[in-house]
C-alpha angles and dihedrals in degrees: 000000000000095000093045091050091049091049092051092048091049092049091048091049091049091049092048092049090049090051093049091048091050091050090048091050092049091049092051091047091051091048091051092047092050092048091049091048091054091046090051092050091066095231118168120283093258093057091045092050091048090052093049090050091050092049091050091049091049091051092049091049092051091049092047091050093053092045092049092048093057102028106040119187114269086222108070091202095066 
């Protein structure tokens, strides 16, 4: 029963990681598409810079979420 349980846990972990990675990829793709859309609309430089900053922040947040999901803090109070 131990090996079967370990195999199931490993498969579930792999599936979850794959799902998180897919969500991260989609988030980054959406951020890039939004940034490109703003760039193509010929808004002023300030609006374009704000959009790029937002897209970068969104990408960092997606990356942090995936990292936190699979590398939780050893200190539960952080």
